[in-house]
C-alpha positions in Angstrom: 46.9 16.9 37.9 47.1 16.7 34.2 44.9 14.1 32.5 45.1 13.1 28.8 41.8 12.3 27.2 42.1 10.6 23.8 39.0 11.1 21.6 38.1 13.9 24.0 35.9 15.8 21.5 33.7 12.7 20.9 30.3 12.1 22.6 31.4 10.4 25.8 34.8 12.0 25.8 33.5 15.6 25.7 31.1 15.0 28.6 34.0 13.3 30.6 36.2 16.3 29.9 33.5 18.5 31.4 33.3 16.3 34.5 37.1 16.3 34.9 37.5 20.1 34.6 34.6 20.6 37.0 36.6 18.4 39.5 39.7 20.6 39.1 41.7 18.5 36.7 43.8 20.0 33.9 42.9 18.3 30.7 44.7 17.8 27.4 42.7 16.3 24.5 44.0 14.3 21.6 41.4 13.9 18.7 41.8 13.5 15.0 38.3 15.0 14.4 37.2 12.0 12.2 34.0 11.6 14.2 33.8 14.9 16.1 33.9 18.6 15.6 36.0 21.5 16.9 32.8 23.2 17.9 32.7 20.8 20.8 35.8 22.5 22.3 33.8 25.8 22.4 31.0 24.0 24.2 33.3 22.5 26.8 34.9 25.9 27.4 31.5 27.6 27.8 30.2 25.0 30.3 33.3 24.9 32.5 34.8 28.4 32.0 38.1 26.7 31.0 39.4 25.6 27.7 41.3 22.3 27.7 44.5 22.0 25.8 43.9 20.4 22.4 46.1 18.7 19.9 44.9 17.3 16.6 46.6 14.0 16.4 45.8 10.8 14.5 47.0 8.1 16.9 47.7 5.7 14.0 50.7 8.0 13.3 53.0 6.5 16.0 55.6 9.2 15.6 53.0 11.9 16.4 52.0 10.0 19.6 55.7 9.7 20.6 56.2 13.4 20.0 53.2 14.2 22.1 54.5 12.3 25.1 57.9 13.9 24.7 56.3 17.3 24.9 53.9 16.3 27.7 56.0 14.5 30.2 53.8 15.5 33.1 50.7 13.4 32.2 49.3 12.0 35.5 46.7 9.7 33.9 44.9 8.8 30.7 41.3 8.1 29.7 41.3 6.4 26.4 38.2 6.9 24.2 39.8 7.2 20.7 38.4 4.4 18.6 36.0 3.7 15.7 32.7 2.4 17.0 30.2 1.6 14.2 29.3 -2.1 14.4 28.1 -2.4 10.7 31.1 -0.5 9.4 33.5 -2.8 11.3 32.0 -5.8 9.5 32.9 -4.2 6.1 36.2 -2.7 7.2 37.7 -5.1 9.8 41.3 -4.2 9.1 40.7 -0.5 9.5 39.0 -1.2 12.9 41.9 -3.4 14.1 44.4 -0.9 13.1 42.6 2.1 14.6 41.3 0.4 17.8 44.1 -2.0 18.7 47.2 -0.5 17.0 46.7 2.8 18.7 46.1 1.1 22.0 49.4 -0.7 21.9 51.2 2.6 20.9 49.6 4.3 23.9 50.6 1.6 26.3 54.2 1.6 25.0 54.4 5.3 25.8 52.8 5.0 29.2 55.5 2.6 30.2 58.0 5.4 29.9 56.1 7.5 32.5 56.7 6.9 36.2 53.1 6.2 37.1 50.3 7.2 34.8 47.3 4.9 35.1 44.8 4.2 32.3 41.0 4.1 32.1 39.8 2.1 29.1 36.6 2.7 27.3 35.1 -0.8 26.9 31.6 -2.1 26.3 29.0 -4.6 27.4 29.3 -6.1 23.9 32.0 -8.3 25.4 29.2 -10.3 27.1 27.2 -11.0 23.9 23.9 -12.6 24.8 24.6 -13.2 28.5 23.5 -16.5 30.1 22.1 -14.7 33.1 20.5 -11.3 33.7 21.5 -8.9 35.2 25.0 -9.2 33.9 27.8 -9.3 36.5 31.5 -8.6 35.7 32.1 -12.3 36.2 29.8 -13.3 33.3 31.6 -15.3 30.6 33.1 -13.2 27.8 31.4 -14.5 24.6 32.8 -14.6 21.0 32.4 -11.2 19.5 29.5 -10.5 17.1 31.6 -8.0 15.1 35.2 -6.8 14.6 34.2 -3.7 16.7 33.1 -5.9 19.5 36.3 -8.0 19.1 38.5 -4.9 19.5 36.9 -4.2 22.9 37.4 -7.8 23.9 41.0 -8.0 22.7 41.7 -4.5 23.9 40.9 -5.6 27.5 43.2 -8.6 27.1 46.1 -6.4 25.9 45.7 -4.1 28.9 45.4 -7.0 31.3 48.5 -8.6 29.8 50.3 -5.3 30.2 49.3 -5.0 33.8 50.6 -8.5 34.5 53.9 -7.7 32.8 54.3 -4.3 34.5 53.2 -4.5 38.2 53.6 -0.7 38.7 51.1 0.0 35.9 47.4 0.1 36.7 44.3 0.2 34.6 40.5 0.0 34.9 38.2 -1.1 32.0 34.7 0.4 32.2 32.2 -1.7 30.4 29.5 0.7 29.3 25.9 -0.3 28.6 23.9 2.2 26.5 24.9 5.9 26.9 22.1 8.4 26.0 21.3 12.1 26.6 23.3 15.3 26.7 24.7 17.9 29.1 21.9 19.9 30.7 23.3 23.1 29.0 22.5 21.6 25.6 26.0 22.9 24.5 27.4 19.4 23.9 25.7 16.1 23.1 25.7 13.2 20.6 26.7 14.1 17.0 26.1 11.1 14.9 27.5 11.3 11.4 25.1 10.1 8.7 22.2 7.8 9.7 22.4 7.2 13.5 23.3 3.7 14.6 21.8 4.1 18.1 18.2 4.3 19.2 17.9 7.7 20.9 19.5 9.9 18.2 17.2 8.2 15.7 14.2 9.0 18.0 15.2 12.7 18.3 15.9 13.1 14.6 12.5 11.5 13.9 10.8 13.7 16.4 12.3 16.9 14.8 11.5 15.8 11.2 15.0 14.8 10.0 13.8 11.2 9.6 10.4 10.2 8.3 9.9 7.4 10.8 11.7 5.3 13.3 12.2 1.6 12.7 11.8 -0.8 15.7 13.8 -3.8 14.7 11.6 -6.8 15.7 8.6 -7.1 18.0 8.8 -10.9 18.5 11.6 -11.2 21.0 10.9 -13.2 24.2 10.4 -10.0 26.2 7.4 -8.3 27.8 6.4 -6.3 24.7 8.5 -8.3 22.1 11.2 -5.6 21.6 14.8 -5.7 22.7 15.8 -4.6 26.2 18.9 -2.5 27.0 20.3 -0.6 30.0 20.2 3.1 29.1 22.5 5.4 31.1 22.7 9.2 31.1 26.0 10.2 29.5 26.8 12.6 32.5 26.4 9.6 34.9 28.9 7.7 32.7 31.2 10.7 32.6 31.2 10.9 36.4 32.0 7.2 36.6 35.3 7.9 34.7 36.2 10.6 37.2 35.5 8.2 40.2 37.5 5.4 38.5 40.4 7.7 37.7 40.5 9.0 41.3 40.6 5.3 42.5 43.7 4.7 40.4 45.4 8.0 41.3 44.8 7.4 45.0 46.1 3.8 44.7 42.9 2.3 46.1 42.7 -0.5 43.6 42.9 -4.0 45.0 44.5 -5.3 41.8 46.4 -3.3 39.1 43.8 -4.4 36.6 40.0 -4.1 37.4 36.8 -4.1 35.4 33.5 -2.5 36.2 30.0 -2.5 34.6 28.7 1.0 34.1 24.9 1.0 33.7 21.8 1.7 35.7 20.9 -1.9 36.6 17.5 -1.4 34.9 16.5 -2.8 31.5 14.1 -0.9 29.3 12.6 -2.2 26.0 12.6 -0.2 22.8 8.9 0.5 23.1 9.3 1.6 26.7 12.0 4.1 25.6 9.7 5.4 22.9 6.9 5.9 25.3 9.2 7.5 27.9 10.4 10.0 25.3 6.9 10.9 24.2 5.8 11.4 27.8 8.9 13.4 28.9 8.8 15.7 25.9 5.1 15.8 25.0 6.0 14.7 21.5 4.5 11.9 19.5 6.8 9.7 17.4 6.1 8.1 14.0 7.5 4.5 14.2 7.0 1.2 12.5 7.9 -2.4 13.3 10.7 -3.7 11.0 12.5 -7.0 10.6 15.0 -8.0 13.3 18.5 -6.7 12.9 21.3 -9.2 12.7 23.5 -9.3 15.7 21.0 -7.7 18.2 20.9 -9.5 21.5 17.6 -10.0 23.2 18.3 -8.3 26.5 21.3 -6.8 28.3 21.3 -4.9 31.5 23.9 -4.5 34.2 24.3 -5.8 37.7 25.7 -2.6 39.3 26.6 -4.1 42.7 30.4 -3.9 42.1 30.4 -0.4 40.7 28.3 0.7 43.7 30.1 -1.1 46.5 33.7 -1.2 45.2 34.0 1.8 42.9 31.6 3.9 45.0 29.6 5.2 42.0 25.8 5.4 41.6 23.9 6.9 38.6 21.8 9.9 39.5 19.7 10.6 36.4 16.4 8.9 35.4 15.6 7.6 31.9 13.1 10.5 31.5 15.7 13.2 32.3 18.1 11.6 29.9 15.5 11.6 27.1 14.6 15.2 27.9 18.2 16.3 27.7 18.6 14.4 24.3 15.5 16.3 22.9 16.8 19.7 24.2 20.2 18.9 22.5 18.4 18.1 19.2 16.4 21.3 19.4 19.7 23.2 20.1 21.3 21.6 17.0 18.3 22.6 14.8 18.8 26.2 15.7 22.4 26.1 14.4 21.4 24.6 11.1 
C-alpha cells in the first residue's frame, strides 16, 4: 500500500516513515524543507534499506497539491504532519500559521474526496486540552480556548476534519493528540533538528550538555507540583511513530467504530522538568548547568495522558522508558556534533 506522509522529513514525520517502511508500506513524502533537511532522506534510507519517494512541495501552493494527486492516484492513506509548530512565533505571525496549518489542511481534504477511500491520520496535540480540570487527561476532557494561534490551528483542524467526516460518511480519519515527543532513532541517523534556539526541553538539555548553550533555564520552580516545576508526559518518538502505523492499519482494515476518532498518545506518566534533568544526568553520566528562571507565559502546570483508550481500543502501548529516550537524544546530539 502507498502512504503519503506530508512533512515526512520533519522530526516526527521522519521517524514515522521509518516505522511505515519497516512494516512494508510504500511511502511518498511531501515536504517544503522549511523546517527540515534533505539529509534526513539519506538517514531514512540507511535505516530501512529503502528510499521513500520524495517531492518538494509547498502545500500552500494549491495547484502543486492538485498536480501531485493527479500524478499519484494510487494513494491508499495519508498521515498529515506538515504544519508550522512554534508557539511563540504563532503569536507574532498568526495569519501565516492559519494559512499554513489550516489552508493546507482544507486543500488536502478536498483532494482526498476525489480518491475512492484514502483515510487520514491527523497530527494533533494535547494543547487542545489547555490546563485540564482533571489529571490524567482523557479524550473526553473539555477542549479549552487555545493559548496561542498554533494551539488554535490544532483545535480548529480537528473540527474541520470532524465536519468533513460528518459530511462524507465514506471518509474516515483519526486525530492523534500527542503529548511530548522526545528522543531519536536508536541508530542516531535521524532525530530532532531544531532551527535556532530550541523551543522544547530535551533539545535544550542536549545542546547545553554538549556546550552549544551556556546553561538551561528552568521556567519557574513555584508551581503546585512535587518539586515546583511543570509536569509533562514525555514519550519516545519511536513509540509515537508506531502509534501512527497502528492507527493507520485500524483505518485501512476498517476497524473504526466511527469514521472520526481521537486518541491520546502519551505514556500515562507525568515527569517534572527537574525529574527529566535528573534522569538525563543519570542515563548519560553527564551533569547539566541549569538555573531557575521566571515562569514562561502560557505554560500549563501539569499535563499527562490517560492512555486507557489508546491501549484498549487502538491496541497500542509505549515500549520505551524515559531514560532510554533521553539516552537516544544524547546519542543523536553526539552524532550531530561529529557532522559539524
